[in-house]
N, C-alpha and C positions, 0 to 999 in steps of 0.2 A: 054662159057663166056670168055671174053678176058682180063678183068682187075679186079679191085676191085670196088665194087659198094655199096654205102650206100643208102638204099631205105627207106625213112621215118623213120629213126632210132630215137627212143625216149627212154629215160632212166629216171626213177623216183626212188628216195630213200625215203622211209617212207612217200609216198604221195606227195613229192615235186619233180616236174619235173626239172631235171638238164640238160637235152638235149632234145630239142623239134623238131622233124621231120627233121632230118638232111638228105639231099639228096646230094650225091657227087659221082662222078665217076672218077677213075684214070685208064688210059689205060696202057697196058704193056710198060715198059720203061719210062713212065712218072714219074717225080719226083714231089712229092707234099708234102707240109708241113702244119701243123696246128699250126701256131705260136700263142702264147698267154701267159699270166702270169700264174704262179703257181695257180692251183685250178680253171682254167677257163674251164676245161672239155676236154682237149686234149686226155688224156688217156681214159676217159669215152667214148669219141666218137669212139675210136677204141677197146672198150672192146669186148670180144668174144660173139657170139650168136650161137645158135645151128647150127651145120653143116647140110648141105642139104637145107638150106633156101636161095637158090640161087636167089630167086625173092620174091617180096612181102614185106610188111612192116617189118622193123627190120633186113633186110639182110645186112651183111657185109661179103663179100666173097673174098677169094684169087683166083688167076688163077687156083689153084688146087682144088677148090671147098671146101676149108677149111675155118673155121671161122678165120678171120684175126685180128691181133693185133700188134701194134708196141711195141717194148720193148726190153729189153736186153735178150739174149739167156738164160742165167742162170736163170733169174727171170721167164721167160716164161716156161722154162723146169720145174722148181719147181712148178709153178702154174698148169701145165698140169696134174699133178698127181691128183689134186682135180677137174680139169676142163677138162674132157676127149675130149671135142670138140675143144680144143685149139690146133691148128697145128702150127708148127714152119716152116717157109719157108723164102727164101731169094730172093729179087728181082733180075731179070736179064732181059736184053733186049733180044729180039728174037735171039736165037742161042748164047747168051752171057753166061758168067760165073756168077753164083750166087755170090753176093757181099754183104758184110756188113762192118762196120767200128768198130774199137776198140776205145772206149772212156773210159779212165781210171777213176776210182773213186779215189780221193785223199783226205784222211782225213788230218786234220791239226788243229793247235791251233792258236787262235787269240792272238796277242800281248796284254798284259795287261788285258786279260779277267779274270773275277772272277773264282775262283776254277780251275785255269789252271793246278795246280799240279794233281788234280783228273782227268782232261782231259788227261794229259800225262800218268797217270797210266792206264786209260781205253784203250788208243791207244796201250800202251805197252802190255797189256793183249790180246787185239784183234789180234795183230800181232805176239804174242808169238806162239811158236811151238804147244803147247797143243791146243789152240783155233783154230789155222789154220788147224790142223788135223781134226777138226770137220766140217769145212766149207763145204766139199763135202757131207759127210754123213747126216748132219743135214740141211744144207742150199741148197744142190743141185748144188753147183757151184764149181769153181776152187779156190784154196787158192791163196792169194796174194803173198805168199812166194814161190819162185821157188825151194827151198830146201825141201819143203813138197810135197810128191808125194802120192796122195790119190789112193787107190786101190779098193774102193767100186764100185758099178754098175753105179753111177752117172757120173764119168768122162769118163767111157767107152762109155756111151750113148751120152754124150755131144760131145765127139770126133767123134763119128759116125755122129751125126747131122751136124757137121762142116766140114766133109770130102767133098772136092771139092769146098768149099766156099772160095772165095778170101777175105782176110781181109785187108781193106784199113786202113793204119795208118797215121794220119795227121802228117805233118811236124811241130812239136811243136816249133822248133826254128823260123820258118817262122811266125807262129801264134803269138809267143811272140813279134817278131819284128814289125809285121804289125797289131796287134790286133785292135788298134784304127780305122784304115782304114776299117777293116772288120766289126767292130761294126757300123761304120757310113754307110757302104753299106747296112747292114742288116736293120738299121733304115730307110734308104731311100726306100728299097724294100718293107718293111712292113708298112710304114707310121707310125712307132712308134717313 
């Protein structure tokens, strides 16, 4: 198999079909997006299916023959403990370097929001040293604070998974300066 293939993928929750017979193929090196609003089924479309289903209804396979899913490495790593068919891999053109990108999560407070003092307390707690020490052990990820260095098995495995993977970091100054133009281009490209 040379790419990723969705072959009549359907998903139902409690008898309600939320994804109906999706057929899609992405060739190696091809970049593909599933644009849509929150809750439209983008993540559901790429949810893992049993490995080894390289053909036939319901198959979503990576070039390595693993069940494919888009998502962030830490989230997928944590989910892989309960979903043994979930493999983590990174796209690369033939002979190229596996690549991913860093997209920071940035919590914040909205000006004049109700209960903003409680929100501030929550953020202070979540970013505090005690809570950050639990991020790896409990959540399976890396802490947001660089002064907190986890030593459990999770960061060791996450570091191994990321070995040899090039991490693209967006030029946030450029994005800040040109955001309106990028949004306009996105709307034009997607018809939104």
